[in-house]
C-alpha positions as CSV (number, residue, x, y, z in Angstrom):
1,X,105.3,92.0,94.2
2,X,104.2,91.3,90.6
3,X,102.0,93.9,89.0
4,X,100.0,93.1,85.9
5,X,97.6,95.1,83.7
6,X,94.5,93.8,81.9
7,X,91.2,94.9,80.5
8,X,88.5,96.1,82.8
9,X,86.6,92.9,83.4
10,X,85.8,92.2,87.0
11,X,87.0,88.8,88.4
12,X,84.6,86.5,90.2
13,X,87.1,85.3,92.7
14,X,89.8,86.5,95.1
15,X,90.2,89.9,96.7
16,X,88.9,92.9,94.7
17,X,89.3,96.6,95.3
18,X,87.0,99.2,93.7
19,X,87.2,103.0,93.8
20,X,84.5,105.2,95.3
21,X,84.2,108.9,94.8
22,X,83.3,111.5,97.4
23,X,79.7,111.4,98.8
24,X,79.6,107.6,98.4
25,X,79.4,107.9,94.6
26,X,80.0,104.4,93.1
27,X,81.9,104.4,89.8
28,X,81.1,101.9,86.9
29,X,82.6,98.9,88.5
30,X,81.1,99.7,91.9
31,X,77.6,100.0,90.4
32,X,77.9,96.6,88.8
33,X,79.0,95.0,92.1
34,X,76.3,96.9,94.1
35,X,73.6,95.5,91.8
36,X,75.1,92.0,92.0
37,X,75.0,92.1,95.8
38,X,71.5,93.5,96.0
39,X,72.6,96.9,97.1
40,X,75.0,95.6,99.8
41,X,77.7,98.1,99.0
42,X,75.4,101.1,99.4
43,X,74.0,99.8,102.7
44,X,77.5,99.0,104.0
45,X,78.7,102.5,103.2
46,X,75.8,104.1,104.9
47,X,76.0,101.9,108.0
48,X,79.8,102.5,108.4
49,X,79.5,106.3,107.6
50,X,81.9,105.7,104.7
51,X,82.1,108.9,102.7
52,X,84.6,108.1,99.9
53,X,87.3,110.4,101.1
54,X,90.8,110.0,99.7
55,X,92.3,106.6,100.8
56,X,89.3,105.9,103.1
57,X,88.7,102.2,103.3
58,X,85.8,99.8,103.9
59,X,86.4,96.1,103.9
60,X,83.6,93.7,103.1
61,X,84.3,90.0,103.6
62,X,82.7,87.3,101.3
63,X,80.0,89.7,100.1
64,X,76.6,88.0,99.4
65,X,76.0,87.6,95.7
66,X,79.7,87.4,94.8
67,X,82.3,84.7,94.8
68,X,85.0,87.1,95.7
69,X,86.6,86.5,99.1
70,X,86.9,90.2,99.9
71,X,85.7,93.5,98.5
72,X,87.6,96.6,99.5
73,X,86.0,100.0,98.9
74,X,88.7,102.6,98.6
75,X,87.8,106.3,98.6
76,X,89.3,108.7,96.0
77,X,87.6,112.0,97.0
78,X,86.6,114.3,94.1
79,X,87.8,112.7,90.8
80,X,88.4,116.0,89.0
81,X,90.8,117.1,91.7
82,X,92.9,113.9,91.6
83,X,96.5,114.2,90.8
84,X,99.2,111.6,90.1
85,X,100.4,111.8,93.7
86,X,96.8,111.2,95.0
87,X,96.5,108.1,92.9
88,X,99.9,106.8,94.2
89,X,98.6,107.3,97.7
90,X,95.5,105.2,96.9
91,X,97.6,102.5,95.4
92,X,99.7,102.5,98.5
93,X,96.7,102.3,100.7
94,X,95.4,99.2,98.8
95,X,98.7,97.3,99.3
96,X,99.0,98.4,102.9
97,X,95.5,97.0,103.6
98,X,96.0,93.7,101.7
99,X,99.2,93.2,103.6
100,X,97.5,93.8,106.9
101,X,94.9,91.2,106.3
102,X,97.2,88.6,104.7
103,X,95.9,88.6,101.1
104,X,98.6,87.4,98.7
105,X,96.7,88.2,95.5
106,X,94.3,91.1,94.7
107,X,92.8,93.0,91.9
108,X,91.9,96.7,91.6
109,X,89.5,98.1,89.1
110,X,90.5,101.6,87.9
111,X,87.5,103.2,86.3
112,X,87.8,106.1,83.9
113,X,87.0,108.7,86.6
114,X,85.2,110.8,84.0
115,X,88.4,111.4,82.1
116,X,89.4,110.6,78.5
117,X,91.1,107.3,77.7
118,X,94.7,108.6,78.0
119,X,94.0,110.2,81.3
120,X,92.3,107.1,82.6
121,X,95.3,105.0,81.7
122,X,97.6,107.5,83.4
123,X,95.5,107.1,86.5
124,X,96.0,103.4,86.5
125,X,99.7,103.7,85.9
126,X,100.2,106.1,88.9
127,X,98.0,103.9,91.2
128,X,100.2,100.9,90.3
129,X,103.3,103.0,91.0
130,X,102.1,103.9,94.5
131,X,101.4,100.2,95.0
132,X,104.9,99.3,94.0
133,X,106.5,101.8,96.3
134,X,104.4,100.5,99.3
135,X,105.3,96.9,98.5
136,X,108.8,97.3,99.8
137,X,109.9,95.0,102.7
138,X,113.3,94.5,104.3
139,X,113.3,91.2,106.2
140,X,116.2,89.3,104.7
141,X,117.8,88.6,108.1
142,X,114.7,87.1,109.7
143,X,114.9,83.4,109.9
144,X,111.7,82.7,111.8
145,X,108.2,83.9,111.3
146,X,106.0,85.1,114.3
147,X,102.9,83.0,114.9
148,X,100.7,86.0,113.9
149,X,102.8,86.6,110.7
150,X,100.7,87.4,107.7
151,X,102.0,86.8,104.2
152,X,102.5,90.0,102.1
153,X,100.7,90.7,98.8
154,X,102.5,88.9,96.1
155,X,100.5,89.8,93.0
156,X,98.3,92.8,92.1
157,X,96.2,92.9,89.0
158,X,95.3,96.4,87.7
159,X,92.2,96.6,85.5
160,X,92.0,99.5,83.1
161,X,90.0,100.4,80.0
162,X,93.3,100.8,78.0
163,X,95.6,98.3,79.7
164,X,98.4,98.7,77.2
165,X,98.5,102.4,77.7
166,X,98.4,102.0,81.5
167,X,101.3,99.6,81.2
168,X,103.3,102.1,79.1
169,X,102.7,104.9,81.7
170,X,103.8,102.5,84.5
171,X,107.0,101.3,82.9
172,X,109.2,104.3,83.6
173,X,107.6,104.8,87.0
174,X,108.5,101.2,87.8
175,X,112.1,102.0,87.1
176,X,112.0,104.9,89.5
177,X,110.5,102.6,92.1
178,X,113.3,100.2,91.6
179,X,115.8,102.9,92.3
180,X,113.9,103.9,95.4
181,X,113.9,100.3,96.6
182,X,117.6,100.0,95.9
183,X,118.3,103.1,98.1
184,X,116.1,101.6,100.9
185,X,118.0,98.3,100.7
186,X,121.4,100.1,101.0
187,X,120.3,102.3,103.9
188,X,118.6,99.4,105.8
189,X,121.7,97.1,105.7
190,X,123.7,97.0,108.9
191,X,127.1,98.6,109.1
192,X,129.0,95.2,109.2
193,X,127.5,94.5,105.7
194,X,127.7,98.0,104.2
195,X,131.0,99.8,104.6
196,X,132.9,101.8,102.0
197,X,134.3,99.0,99.8
198,X,131.2,96.9,100.0
199,X,129.0,99.9,99.1
200,X,131.2,100.4,96.0
201,X,130.6,96.7,95.1
202,X,126.8,97.2,95.4
203,X,127.1,100.3,93.2
204,X,129.0,98.3,90.5
205,X,125.8,96.3,89.8
206,X,124.7,99.4,87.9
207,X,127.2,98.7,85.2
208,X,124.7,96.2,83.8
209,X,122.4,99.1,83.1
210,X,125.0,101.2,81.3
211,X,126.2,103.3,84.3
212,X,130.0,104.0,84.4
213,X,131.2,103.1,87.9
214,X,134.6,103.6,89.4
215,X,136.2,104.3,92.8
216,X,139.2,106.1,94.0
217,X,141.1,104.5,96.9
218,X,143.1,106.1,99.7
219,X,146.3,106.4,97.6
220,X,144.6,108.1,94.7
221,X,142.8,110.5,97.1
222,X,146.1,111.4,98.8
223,X,147.6,112.3,95.5
224,X,144.6,114.7,94.9
225,X,145.1,116.3,98.3
226,X,141.8,115.2,99.8
227,X,142.8,115.7,103.4
228,X,139.4,116.6,104.6
229,X,137.7,113.4,103.5
230,X,140.6,111.2,104.4
231,X,140.9,112.7,107.9
232,X,137.4,111.5,108.7
233,X,138.1,107.9,107.8
234,X,141.6,107.5,109.1
235,X,140.5,106.0,112.4
236,X,138.7,103.0,110.7
237,X,140.1,99.7,109.5
238,X,137.7,100.0,106.6
239,X,139.5,102.2,103.9
240,X,137.7,105.3,102.6
241,X,136.5,105.4,99.0
242,X,135.3,108.0,96.5
243,X,132.6,106.5,94.4
244,X,132.1,108.1,90.9
245,X,129.0,107.3,88.8
246,X,128.2,108.6,85.3
247,X,125.1,108.2,83.2
248,X,125.0,109.8,79.7
249,X,121.6,109.2,78.1
250,X,122.1,112.1,75.6
251,X,122.6,111.2,71.9
252,X,124.9,112.3,69.2
253,X,128.2,114.2,69.4
254,X,126.7,117.3,70.9
255,X,125.3,115.2,73.8
256,X,128.8,113.9,74.7
257,X,130.1,117.4,75.1
258,X,127.3,118.6,77.4
259,X,128.3,119.6,80.9
260,X,126.6,117.2,83.3
261,X,124.3,117.7,86.2
262,X,126.1,116.6,89.3
263,X,124.7,114.8,92.4
264,X,127.0,114.6,95.4
265,X,126.2,112.3,98.4
266,X,127.5,112.0,101.9
267,X,128.4,108.3,102.6
268,X,129.4,107.9,106.2
269,X,128.6,104.2,106.4
270,X,128.8,104.3,110.2
271,X,129.2,107.4,112.4
272,X,130.3,106.9,116.0
273,X,131.2,110.6,116.1
274,X,134.9,109.7,116.2
275,X,136.8,111.0,119.2
276,X,133.9,113.4,119.8
277,X,131.9,110.2,120.4
278,X,128.1,110.1,120.4
279,X,126.1,108.8,123.3
280,X,125.5,105.0,123.2
281,X,121.7,105.3,123.1
282,X,120.6,105.3,119.5
283,X,124.1,105.0,118.0
284,X,122.9,101.9,116.1
285,X,120.9,104.3,113.9
286,X,124.1,105.8,112.6
287,X,124.2,103.1,109.9
288,X,121.9,105.5,108.1
289,X,124.4,108.3,107.9
290,X,125.2,107.2,104.3
291,X,121.6,108.1,103.3
292,X,122.8,110.8,100.9
293,X,125.1,108.4,99.1
294,X,122.3,105.8,99.1
295,X,120.0,108.3,97.4
296,X,122.5,109.1,94.7
297,X,123.2,105.4,93.9
298,X,119.4,104.7,93.8
299,X,118.9,107.7,91.6
300,X,121.4,106.4,89.0
301,X,119.6,103.1,88.9
302,X,116.4,105.0,88.2
303,X,118.0,107.1,85.5
304,X,119.6,104.2,83.7
305,X,116.6,102.0,84.1
306,X,114.3,104.4,82.4
307,X,117.0,105.5,79.9
308,X,116.7,109.1,80.9
309,X,118.0,111.5,78.2
310,X,120.3,113.4,80.5
311,X,124.0,113.5,81.3
312,X,124.5,113.1,85.1
313,X,127.4,112.5,87.3
314,X,127.3,111.2,90.9
315,X,130.1,111.5,93.4
316,X,129.9,109.9,96.9
317,X,132.5,110.2,99.6
318,X,132.4,106.9,101.5
319,X,134.0,106.8,105.0
320,X,133.5,105.2,108.4
321,X,134.0,107.5,111.3
322,X,135.5,105.5,114.1
323,X,137.6,106.3,117.2
324,X,141.1,104.7,117.5
325,X,144.7,105.5,118.1
326,X,144.8,106.7,114.4
327,X,141.6,108.7,114.5
328,X,141.4,112.4,113.8
329,X,141.5,114.5,117.0
330,X,139.6,117.7,117.9
331,X,142.0,120.6,117.1
332,X,143.6,118.9,114.1
333,X,144.0,121.1,111.0
334,X,143.5,119.4,107.6
335,X,144.1,120.6,104.1
336,X,141.2,120.0,101.6
337,X,141.5,119.3,97.9
338,X,140.7,123.0,97.2
339,X,143.8,124.0,99.2
340,X,141.7,125.6,102.0
341,X,142.6,124.6,105.5
342,X,140.1,123.4,108.1
343,X,140.4,123.4,111.9
344,X,138.5,120.3,113.1
345,X,137.0,121.3,116.4
346,X,134.4,118.5,116.5
347,X,135.0,115.1,114.8
348,X,131.3,114.5,114.9
349,X,130.8,117.3,112.4
350,X,132.4,115.0,109.8
351,X,129.9,115.0,106.9
352,X,130.8,118.5,105.8
353,X,134.4,117.5,105.6
354,X,133.6,114.5,103.4
355,X,131.4,116.7,101.1
356,X,134.0,119.4,100.9
357,X,136.4,117.2,98.9
358,X,133.7,115.5,97.0
359,X,132.2,118.8,95.8
360,X,135.6,120.1,94.8
361,X,136.5,116.9,92.9
362,X,133.3,117.0,90.8
363,X,133.9,120.6,89.8
364,X,137.5,120.0,88.9
365,X,136.8,116.8,87.0
366,X,133.5,117.5,85.2
367,X,132.7,121.2,85.3
368,X,129.0,120.5,86.0
369,X,126.3,123.0,85.0
370,X,124.6,122.5,88.3
371,X,125.3,120.7,91.6
372,X,122.9,119.2,94.1
373,X,124.3,117.6,97.2
374,X,122.3,115.4,99.6
375,X,123.3,114.6,103.1
376,X,122.0,113.5,106.5
377,X,124.1,116.4,107.7
378,X,122.7,118.0,110.9
379,X,120.3,117.3,113.8
380,X,119.7,121.0,113.8
381,X,117.6,120.8,110.7
382,X,115.2,118.4,112.5
383,X,115.0,120.9,115.4
384,X,114.1,123.6,112.8
385,X,111.8,121.7,110.4
386,X,110.9,118.4,112.1
387,X,110.4,115.3,109.9
388,X,108.1,116.8,107.4
389,X,110.5,118.9,105.3
390,X,114.1,118.6,104.1
391,X,116.2,121.7,104.5
392,X,117.2,123.4,101.3
393,X,120.1,125.9,100.9
394,X,121.1,127.3,97.5
395,X,123.1,130.1,95.8
396,X,120.6,130.2,92.9
397,X,117.0,131.3,93.3
398,X,115.6,129.5,90.2
399,X,117.3,126.2,91.2
400,X,115.8,126.6,94.7
401,X,112.4,127.3,93.2
402,X,112.7,124.2,90.9
403,X,113.6,122.0,93.9
404,X,110.7,123.5,95.9
405,X,108.2,122.8,93.1
406,X,109.6,119.3,92.7
407,X,109.1,118.6,96.4
408,X,105.5,119.7,96.2
409,X,104.8,117.6,93.1
410,X,106.0,114.4,94.7
411,X,104.6,115.2,98.1
412,X,108.0,115.4,99.7
413,X,108.4,119.1,100.6
414,X,111.6,121.1,101.1
415,X,111.9,124.4,102.9
416,X,114.5,126.9,101.9
417,X,116.6,128.3,104.7
418,X,118.9,131.3,104.5
419,X,122.6,131.7,103.7
420,X,124.5,135.0,104.4
421,X,127.7,136.7,105.4
422,X,126.6,136.9,109.0
423,X,126.3,133.1,109.3
424,X,129.5,132.6,107.3
425,X,131.5,134.6,109.9
426,X,130.6,132.0,112.5
427,X,132.9,129.4,110.9
428,X,136.0,131.7,110.6
429,X,139.0,130.2,112.5
430,X,141.9,131.9,114.2
431,X,144.2,129.0,113.3
432,X,143.1,128.0,109.8
433,X,140.9,129.2,106.9
434,X,137.8,127.9,108.6
435,X,136.6,125.7,111.4
436,X,134.1,122.8,110.9
437,X,131.5,124.0,113.4
438,X,130.0,127.4,114.3
439,X,128.2,128.2,117.6
440,X,125.0,126.5,118.6
441,X,122.8,128.9,116.8
442,X,121.7,128.0,113.3
443,X,123.7,124.8,113.1
444,X,122.2,123.6,109.8
445,X,122.8,127.0,108.3
446,X,126.5,127.2,109.3
447,X,127.0,123.7,108.0
448,X,125.6,124.9,104.6
449,X,127.8,128.0,104.7
450,X,130.8,125.6,105.2
451,X,129.9,123.7,102.1
452,X,129.4,126.9,100.1
453,X,133.0,127.7,100.6
454,X,133.8,124.8,98.3
455,X,131.5,125.9,95.5
456,X,133.2,127.7,92.7
457,X,131.9,131.1,91.6
458,X,129.0,131.1,89.2
459,X,128.2,127.4,89.7
460,X,124.5,126.9,90.6
461,X,124.4,124.7,93.7
462,X,121.9,123.4,96.1
463,X,122.3,121.5,99.4
464,X,119.6,119.3,100.7
465,X,119.9,118.4,104.4
466,X,117.7,115.3,104.5
467,X,118.3,114.3,108.1
468,X,114.6,115.1,108.8
469,X,113.3,113.2,105.8
470,X,115.6,110.2,106.5
471,X,115.0,109.4,110.1
472,X,111.3,109.1,110.7
473,X,109.2,108.2,113.7
474,X,108.9,104.5,114.4
475,X,105.8,103.0,112.8
476,X,105.1,106.0,110.6
477,X,104.2,105.6,106.9
478,X,103.7,108.2,104.3
479,X,101.3,107.1,101.7
480,X,102.6,106.3,98.3
481,X,106.2,107.0,99.2
482,X,106.1,104.0,101.4
483,X,108.2,105.2,104.3
484,X,108.5,102.3,106.7
485,X,109.5,101.8,110.3
486,X,112.8,103.4,111.2
487,X,114.5,100.1,111.5
488,X,113.8,99.1,107.9
489,X,114.1,101.5,105.0
490,X,113.7,105.1,106.1
491,X,114.9,106.6,102.9
492,X,112.3,106.4,100.1
493,X,111.2,109.9,99.4
494,X,114.6,111.6,98.9
495,X,115.4,109.0,96.2
496,X,112.3,110.0,94.3
497,X,112.8,113.7,95.0
498,X,116.3,113.4,93.4
499,X,114.9,112.0,90.2
500,X,112.4,114.8,90.1
501,X,115.2,117.3,90.8
502,X,116.9,116.0,87.7
503,X,113.8,116.7,85.6
504,X,114.0,120.2,86.9
505,X,117.0,120.9,84.7
506,X,115.3,122.0,81.6
507,X,116.5,122.0,77.9
508,X,115.8,125.7,77.0
509,X,115.8,126.6,73.3
510,X,115.7,130.1,71.9
511,X,114.2,130.3,68.4
512,X,115.1,133.5,66.5
513,X,112.4,134.1,63.9
514,X,113.8,135.9,60.9
515,X,111.9,134.5,57.9
516,X,108.6,133.2,59.2
517,X,105.9,134.6,61.5
518,X,105.3,132.9,64.8
519,X,101.8,131.8,63.6
520,X,103.5,129.7,60.9
521,X,106.2,128.2,63.1
522,X,104.2,127.4,66.3
523,X,101.7,124.9,64.8
524,X,104.5,122.9,63.2
525,X,106.4,122.7,66.5
526,X,103.2,121.7,68.4
527,X,102.5,119.0,65.9
528,X,105.9,117.5,66.3
529,X,105.5,117.7,70.1
530,X,102.3,115.7,69.9
531,X,103.9,113.2,67.6
532,X,106.5,112.6,70.3
533,X,103.6,111.7,72.6
534,X,104.2,114.9,74.7
535,X,101.9,117.6,75.9
536,X,102.5,121.3,75.6
537,X,101.6,124.6,77.3
538,X,101.7,127.7,75.1
539,X,102.0,130.9,77.1
540,X,101.1,134.1,75.2
541,X,101.4,137.8,76.2
542,X,97.7,138.6,76.3
543,X,94.2,137.2,76.0
544,X,93.9,138.6,72.5
545,X,97.0,136.6,71.5
546,X,95.5,133.5,73.0
547,X,92.4,134.0,70.9
548,X,94.5,134.5,67.8
549,X,96.5,131.4,68.3
550,X,93.4,129.5,69.2
551,X,91.8,130.4,65.9
552,X,94.9,129.7,63.9
553,X,95.3,126.2,65.4
554,X,91.7,125.4,64.3
555,X,92.3,126.4,60.7
556,X,96.0,126.1,60.0
557,X,95.7,123.0,57.8
558,X,93.1,122.0,55.3
559,X,93.1,118.4,56.5
560,X,92.1,119.2,60.1
561,X,92.9,121.0,63.3
562,X,95.5,120.7,66.1
563,X,93.8,119.5,69.3
564,X,94.0,122.1,72.0
565,X,92.1,124.0,74.6
566,X,92.1,127.2,76.8
567,X,90.4,128.5,79.9
568,X,87.1,129.0,78.1
569,X,87.0,125.3,77.1
570,X,87.8,123.9,80.5
571,X,89.0,120.3,81.2
572,X,92.6,121.6,81.3
573,X,94.0,118.3,82.6
574,X,92.8,116.5,79.5
575,X,94.1,118.9,76.9
576,X,97.2,117.9,74.8
577,X,97.9,121.6,74.2
578,X,96.9,124.3,76.6
579,X,96.8,128.0,75.6
580,X,97.2,130.5,78.5
581,X,98.4,133.9,79.6
582,X,99.0,132.5,83.1
583,X,102.2,130.8,84.5
584,X,100.7,127.4,84.9
585,X,100.9,123.7,83.8
586,X,97.4,122.3,84.4
587,X,97.8,119.5,81.8
588,X,101.1,118.1,83.2
589,X,102.9,119.1,80.0
590,X,106.5,118.3,79.2
591,X,107.0,121.2,76.8
592,X,106.5,124.9,77.4
593,X,106.3,127.5,74.5
594,X,106.9,131.1,75.4
595,X,105.6,133.6,72.8
596,X,105.1,137.3,72.6
597,X,107.7,138.1,75.2
598,X,106.0,135.9,77.9
599,X,108.2,134.7,80.7
600,X,107.7,131.9,83.2
601,X,108.9,131.2,86.8
602,X,108.0,127.5,86.3
603,X,110.5,126.6,83.5
604,X,112.0,124.0,85.8
605,X,108.8,121.9,85.7
606,X,109.2,121.2,82.0
607,X,111.6,119.0,80.0
608,X,111.8,121.5,77.2
609,X,111.2,125.2,77.0
610,X,111.0,126.8,73.6
611,X,111.3,130.6,73.5
612,X,110.0,132.0,70.1
613,X,111.0,135.7,69.5
614,X,110.8,138.1,66.6
615,X,114.2,139.0,65.3
616,X,113.0,142.2,63.6
617,X,112.0,143.9,66.9
618,X,115.0,145.2,68.9
619,X,113.1,145.4,72.2
620,X,112.0,141.7,71.8
621,X,115.6,140.7,71.0
622,X,116.9,142.6,74.1
623,X,114.3,140.9,76.3
624,X,115.3,137.5,74.9
625,X,119.0,138.2,75.7
626,X,118.0,138.9,79.3
627,X,115.9,135.8,79.5
628,X,118.8,133.8,78.1
629,X,121.2,135.0,80.8
630,X,118.6,134.2,83.5
631,X,118.1,130.6,82.4
632,X,121.8,130.1,81.8
633,X,122.6,131.3,85.3
634,X,120.0,128.9,86.7
635,X,122.0,125.9,85.2
636,X,119.6,125.0,82.4
637,X,120.9,123.7,79.1
638,X,120.4,126.8,76.9
639,X,120.8,126.7,73.1
640,X,120.2,129.3,70.3
641,X,118.5,128.4,67.0
642,X,118.3,130.7,63.9
643,X,116.2,130.3,60.8
644,X,118.1,129.5,57.6
645,X,117.2,130.7,54.2
646,X,115.0,127.6,53.6
647,X,113.1,128.3,56.8
648,X,114.8,125.4,58.7
649,X,116.6,125.8,62.0
650,X,120.3,126.0,62.5
651,X,121.9,125.6,65.9
652,X,124.4,128.4,66.6
653,X,127.5,128.1,68.6
């Protein structure tokens, strides 16, 4: 589907969608159309009890007084409460409706919603993003159309007051959507099309975006001692592969030396269960058991497409789990790359064996600062959480909190489940170092405990069991994320969640003030932040300090003031700089400034966190050291900057 942006001038032909606020409140475009139709919009809303709730729809065909073929009223609820996710859901609803009625071209008017120009453009960009996600279709193998087939929407025009700014907001989101769609394509393909080597070939298309792609074959993995992964695939005629992706969007020499963030994906391209074979009913769904690897591959398309300024590595173990005379047997003992031995009691608990060697490989090869693995690992997580949450396991509280916040932000929640010694004992083996299954109790937890045995000490790690988010009920859709029927493209949300997870790894900078007062340094840093087209939150230690900073930002330069606001000003979402004592991010800022010893539990929501502390106060220095350790342990990129004699900043080793 093609999406275009243009100035807010209503077309006089074709299908048109307009936004309606809660309590049937027409916005600017709606008022113009209501007048042109002699009040038909108002009468239709009343007659149909249309209230303007979020994503509520009212379709008017060939409205009198207009030459438009169709007028769709789409509810948005209360404009002040709208978030990016809500606007994405509205964009999704528009595309869904136009597809259902067979419209191939449509236009949507995105009024300002009472916001400033920049916020209005952002609204249009997010609405378009939701439309893009919902536009996905997988029908490449259909050669005939049903008699009742309706053509999909091919072109959507988005009208906005500042079309250029809306287009700029949409551009990186469109790259994320491309990654999500790539994941959906990979997961939707049948297993005779996607197998380990063909999946590697699909991943190699990312080279054109600047992603480094390579694959290890069976011989190379044998040399590395990957007995756990190779054991799973030995029954198949399709050779196993280890796919390695790398994207380095950091700049300069320092960036090349940074330890990467690692994403590890389970890629079982078809899972029969092996000798512990699955029931025939539903086995065709096991083409989706490479969902974790599909997510990782789609993530790297998104990162490279939007030129993300991060260093990331992806490792995917790609196997096919088949029964044959060469297949792994229940009771076999294999040696993993880590040297630990595993008694394989159930060949259908194969994903953890694949991940064990992939996790160890990425630690040995890249020494990542944090690891997130994704896998359709257990049916037990669906029993525990249903299809609404992915299961989250982690050895690091801040990483877990960041992932949880990320899930809430994109509307794809995760739920943290426990790890502990009691669960770990369940996988002890009498014949080897461990066995690949525990008892029936806590199946998803014992699987995570198994993986944790392959995580080196002090490495922040999180495991996402996405079986529940991957396999969804037939016919179910989820708003802007565009989940589709089970048989075509179940994995959209985890791909987006993964991109958001990456953003959770924050660049934390400690600034040691030795020659200038904070009041002199902070405005300069804020000015540079705004010049980079970023927003900021400044967190102070008390209301008195907020007032002091507020006054200083009004008067710090003769030529003008630095635009900002605080609780007494309101309109937090529209403020480029928000001053607060609370742990919050109401203006969707990318940069957090911590002053006066303030600390935050939401650091993972920001791209940059700047900690400003007074070097002359020993208590403050001690507090800063503790904070440093906390953020370092959480896997953030932490650096230390000291003022030079000229007042400039020198990065310290």
